[in-house]
N, C-alpha and C positions, 0 to 999 in steps of 0.2 A: 699390903706393902708395906715394908721397911721405911722408915725415912721419912714417910707422909704426916704428914699432920690429918689429922679424923675426918676433916670437913675441905682439905684436900681433896682435886678432881683430876687426874690422870689420865689422857687419851692417848693412843695411836692414830697417826691421822693419817691419811691418804689422798693424795690430791689429783684434781681431775680440772682437765681446762673443758670451760664451752666456752665456742665462739659463735659469735649469734649477731646478724646484718653487720659487720667485720669489727666487733666488737670481741673482749675476751671476758670473760667470766670467773672464776678460781670456783668449783665448790667439794667442801674438805669434808671429805667422812672419816667423825671424831666415832670410835672405836673406846667404850667405858673402858678401861682397868682400872681405877678406880676412881669410888663418888655415885653422884647420881647426878645422869643428865633424864631430857626427856622418853630418851628408849635406851637400846644399849647400843645402836649405831643411830648417828647423829650427822643429816649432811645440811652445811651450809655454806648458801651461795657468800663468795664476800669477794672485795676490792683488795684485796690485805689489809690495807685498813680498816675498813667497812666494812663492817657485817650487815647482812640480808633481814630484813622484819620476820618474826620468828613465821609468822604464817607460808614464809616461802619456805622456810627450812624443813624438810625429810627424816620423819624418825623408822625406825625400823629392827629387825633380829639379825639382818644380819646384813653388809656391805649393801650388799645391790638390793634389799626391799629399801633400803635408809635414800640411797639414790634415787632408785624407782621415785619414790613418792617425793622430793624435793623436783623431777623434772620435772614432773605430774601437774607441781603445783606451779613453779613458773614456766610450764608451756604457751601459755597467752598471755603473755606479763611481759611489760616494755621494759628493759633491765633499768630504766630510770626508778623503775615502782617495785623493784625488789628493795631499795635502800632508804632509810633512812630519810627524812627531807632533813638539812637545815637549817631550823629553827632563826630567826631573823635577831637581828641583836642578843645574840648570843656566841 
């Protein structure tokens, strides 16, 4: 794509809302338009400014596949387990 630097990553994002135990978690599915990602589509659970650890992110060749992979990874996890813990003293 024009006007992007060679190492830039550009994605198109579709947002899903997962409500579990009366708590909201966003799942953003990124479609790679330019640059390198783990797959053509990557589904990333997040709390707007806190991104889930990589082991809970889904990948796939389609949006549906990435979302399904992500949902399978988080199915039995507590919401708190999805996100990095703050290291004390930082």
